[in-house]
C-alpha positions, 0 to 999 in steps of 0.5 A, a space after each residue: 070239918 075240912 081245912 081251908 085250902 091256901 093257894 100259895 100261888 095266889 098269895 105270892 102273886 098278890 105279894 108280887 103285885 103289891 110290890 110292883 105297884 106299891 111305889 105308884 100307889 105311894 106316888 098317887 097318895 102324895 100327889 093326891 095330898 098335895 092336890 087336895 091341900 093346895 086346891 082347898 087352900 085356894 078355895 078357902 082363900 077365895 071364900 074368905 075374900 067372898 069371891 064369886 064361884 067363877 073366880 074360885 073356879 078360875 083360880 082353882 083350875 089354874 092351880 090344878 094345872 100349873 102346880 100339878 104339872 110342876 109336881 109331875 115334872 119334879 117327880 119325873 126328873 127326880 126318878 130319872 136322876 136316880 136311874 142315871 146316878 145308878 147307871 153311872 156308878 154301875 158303869 164304874 163298877 163294871 170298869 173296875 171289875 174288868 180292870 181291877 179284878 184283884 182289888 174288887 175281889 178283895 173288897 167282896 171278901 172284906 164285905 162278907 168277912 164283916 158279915 161273919 163268913 170265914 175260912 172255906 165258906 168265905 172262899 166259896 162265897 167269894 168264888 160264886 159271886 165273882 164267877 158271874 160279872 153281873 152278879 159281882 157288880 150287883 153285889 158291889 152296887 148293893 153292899 159297897 155303895 148301898 144302891 139298889 136299881 129302881 124298876 119304876 118308870 120316871 114317866 109313869 111316876 110323873 104321870 101318876 103324880 099329875 093324874 092324882 093331883 088333878 083327880 083329888 085336887 078337883 074335889 074341893 072345886 066340884 061344888 063350885 062347878 055345880 054352882 056355876 052351872 046351876 046358879 043358886 042351886 047350892 046355898 053354902 058351897 064352901 061348907 059343902 066343899 069342906 065336907 067333900 074335901 074332908 072325905 077326900 082327906 079321909 080316903 087319902 089318909 087311909 091309902 097313906 096308912 096302907 102304903 106306909 104301914 101305919 095306923 089308919 086313924 093316925 094317918 087320917 088325922 094327920 092328913 085332915 090336920 094338914 089340910 085344916 091348917 092350910 085351909 085356915 091360913 088361906 081363909 084368914 089371908 083371904 078374909 084379911 085382904 078382902 077387908 083391906 081392899 
């Protein structure tokens, strides 16, 4: 029986692909979680208050656009700040390498001596690192400051957040849109919204387990529990306000 052939290039290319897109998938997951939880909370609150489908749609879409945009802006600014912070410290390190080479070289020596290098091997490591300015600065950024340059685009991260918030957050509203377009076609829109949203939570929880490399069932139950708590509180508040007013 012939042995299966493993294509090393395919394996490595798959690893590189996952490494490249992992951050964006993670951003999609967390944007989707926030979108579905907050929108379903709005739907649950409206259901508790016995509001009409048209009101649910208005409140839901207002939440989708406003909160989705706010989240995407926050993601963009956060990632942009990280890049700017890295660039600032990188510029300082380049200045120190140019103007204080002996001091910076000694810092490299201390870093690798602490890692167990000594004697001629330590000298060689220091010489190799300090022979190239970019390599030298990269080592100082990582080993001295604990900073690694992010390759992800702030604009792309913000866009992914907004897109996932809108797409996943629309799930709880879908049945109300159908009910509004075709009145009386759905008997219990809130119950159906619960079912659809739960399925969305399951999908998002599954993706979250892949991104975080955690147990699938645990991740799914955590996502479902979070959504249930948010929806339950919103429903109770809506029901209470409807009785009071």
